[in-house]
C-alpha positions in Angstrom: 127.4 141.1 98.7 128.0 137.4 99.7 125.3 136.3 97.4 126.9 138.2 94.5 130.1 136.6 95.3 128.6 133.2 95.5 126.8 133.8 92.1 130.2 135.0 90.4 131.8 131.9 91.8 129.1 129.5 90.5 129.4 131.2 87.1 133.2 130.8 87.0 133.0 127.2 88.0 130.4 126.6 85.3 132.7 128.2 82.7 135.7 126.2 83.9 133.7 123.0 83.8 132.5 123.8 80.3 136.1 124.4 79.3 135.8 128.1 78.3 139.1 129.9 77.5 139.9 133.5 76.9 139.3 133.3 73.2 135.7 132.4 73.5 132.8 134.7 74.0 132.5 134.8 77.8 129.4 136.8 77.8 127.6 134.3 75.8 128.5 131.4 78.1 127.5 133.5 81.1 124.1 134.3 79.5 123.7 130.4 78.9 124.7 129.7 82.6 122.1 132.3 83.7 119.4 130.7 81.4 120.2 127.3 82.6 119.7 128.2 86.3 116.7 130.4 85.8 113.5 129.4 87.4 110.9 128.0 84.9 108.2 130.4 83.8 105.4 128.0 84.8 106.4 128.5 88.7 105.3 132.2 88.4 101.9 131.2 86.9 99.2 131.8 89.7 97.4 128.7 88.7 100.6 126.5 89.4 101.0 128.5 92.8 97.5 127.6 93.7 98.1 123.9 92.9 101.3 123.8 94.7 99.7 125.2 97.8 97.0 122.5 97.7 99.9 119.8 97.2 101.6 121.1 100.4 98.2 120.8 102.2 97.7 117.3 101.0 101.3 116.2 102.3 100.6 118.1 105.7 97.5 116.2 106.2 99.2 112.9 105.2 102.0 113.3 107.6 100.0 114.9 110.5 96.6 113.1 110.5 97.0 110.3 107.9 94.0 108.9 105.8 91.8 108.0 108.6 91.2 110.7 111.2 88.7 111.3 114.0 86.9 108.0 113.3 86.4 108.7 109.6 88.3 109.0 106.3 90.1 112.3 105.8 87.7 114.5 104.0 90.3 117.2 103.2 92.5 114.5 101.4 89.5 113.2 99.5 88.4 116.7 98.6 91.7 117.7 97.1 92.4 114.6 95.1 90.9 116.4 92.0 93.5 119.2 92.3 96.2 116.7 92.9 95.3 115.0 89.7 95.5 118.3 87.8 98.8 119.0 89.3 100.2 115.5 88.2 98.6 116.0 84.8 100.7 119.3 84.4 97.6 121.3 83.6 99.5 124.5 84.9 101.5 124.5 81.7 100.1 126.9 79.2 99.8 124.7 76.2 97.4 122.0 74.6 99.8 119.1 75.1 99.4 116.2 77.5 102.6 116.8 79.5 102.0 115.2 82.9 101.8 111.8 84.3 99.2 109.8 82.4 96.3 107.9 84.0 97.5 104.6 82.7 100.8 105.2 84.5 99.2 106.0 87.8 96.6 103.1 87.3 99.6 100.6 87.0 100.8 101.7 90.4 97.3 101.6 91.9 96.8 98.2 90.5 99.8 96.9 92.3 98.3 98.1 95.6 95.0 96.4 94.7 97.0 93.2 94.5 98.3 93.8 98.0 94.6 94.4 99.1 93.7 91.1 97.6 96.5 89.4 99.6 95.2 91.2 102.6 91.6 90.0 102.0 92.9 86.3 101.5 94.7 86.5 104.9 91.6 88.0 106.6 89.5 85.0 105.3 92.1 82.4 106.2 92.5 83.8 109.7 88.7 84.0 110.2 88.4 80.4 109.1 90.9 79.3 111.6 89.1 80.8 114.4 87.6 78.8 117.2 83.8 79.6 116.9 83.3 79.0 120.5 84.8 82.5 121.0 83.3 85.7 119.8 84.5 86.9 116.4 86.6 90.1 116.7 86.8 91.3 113.2 89.0 94.3 113.9 91.6 91.9 115.6 91.5 89.7 112.5 92.1 92.6 110.2 94.9 93.8 112.4 96.7 90.6 112.5 96.1 90.0 108.7 97.7 93.3 107.9 100.7 92.5 109.9 101.4 89.5 107.8 101.3 91.5 104.5 102.6 94.9 105.5 106.2 94.0 104.2 104.6 94.2 100.7 104.1 98.0 101.1 107.9 98.2 101.3 108.3 96.3 98.0 105.6 98.6 96.4 107.4 101.6 97.6 110.7 100.3 96.0 109.0 99.5 92.7 107.6 103.1 92.6 111.0 104.5 93.2 112.5 102.4 90.4 109.7 103.7 88.0 110.2 107.3 88.9 114.0 106.9 88.4 113.5 105.3 85.1 110.9 108.1 84.0 113.1 111.0 84.9 116.4 109.5 83.6 116.0 111.1 80.2 114.5 114.3 81.5 117.9 116.2 81.9 116.9 118.8 79.2 116.0 122.5 80.2 112.9 122.4 78.3 110.1 123.6 80.6 107.8 120.6 79.9 110.4 118.1 81.1 111.2 120.1 84.1 107.6 120.1 85.1 107.4 116.4 84.4 110.3 115.6 86.6 108.8 117.7 89.3 105.4 115.8 89.3 107.1 112.4 89.2 109.1 113.3 92.1 106.0 114.5 93.9 104.2 111.3 93.0 107.1 109.4 94.6 106.9 111.5 97.7 103.1 110.8 97.9 103.9 107.0 98.0 106.8 107.3 100.5 105.0 109.6 102.8 101.8 107.4 102.6 103.8 104.1 103.2 105.4 105.8 106.3 102.1 106.9 107.8 100.4 103.7 107.2 103.2 101.7 108.9 103.9 104.0 111.7 100.3 103.7 113.0 101.2 100.0 114.2 97.9 98.9 115.7 95.8 100.9 113.5 97.8 100.4 110.3 95.3 98.4 108.6 92.7 101.2 109.0 95.0 103.7 107.4 95.8 101.3 104.6 92.2 100.8 103.8 91.6 104.6 103.9 94.6 105.1 101.7 93.4 102.9 99.0 90.1 104.9 98.7 92.0 108.1 98.5 94.3 106.6 95.9 91.2 105.4 93.9 89.8 108.8 94.0 93.1 110.3 92.6 93.3 107.9 89.8 89.5 108.5 88.8 90.4 112.2 88.5 93.3 111.7 86.3 93.1 112.4 82.5 
């Protein structure tokens, strides 16, 4: 009963905001309201639901285990990047159009992370050359310290991705199914970057390991994009 009352309230609020008066066709406007709020058809498609479950699994593994787990790169994440690419490509839509995120758009983001990796490698070389060679060289320690010097760049990259996503979805307010799907996958891409950044940085002493593994996983995703 409470749900029915809430629905009636929402419908009436929609009508009030739309400026509907008694002389207008109320039923027509109520039907328009219902259509505006109905769930997109693609969400009922079995293939979409399958991909959606895989995407949930991917985020669970990122947040719980990270990209490097049990002394090796996370196999589950690598294995599911092909499905993640299909989701981002919006392959669940039943048409022949290319509706999803393009490979070039994703590669532009990946290239920015490669530039961070180059800065990381430069720091490793600099710190290695500054060593006192009378002591044993600890490459892991060098990498750890080098990453700490460049880790702020991950925050900058995260902000750039957020700006990109906001710019992309700004004009996707239409109720067209393709645009709703594209907005969804762009928001999922943002979550991928945000959650990945959080996991990398929270590892503290092992952040450099997570970062290196993340780049390999990201490269795999880009390779599967169409």
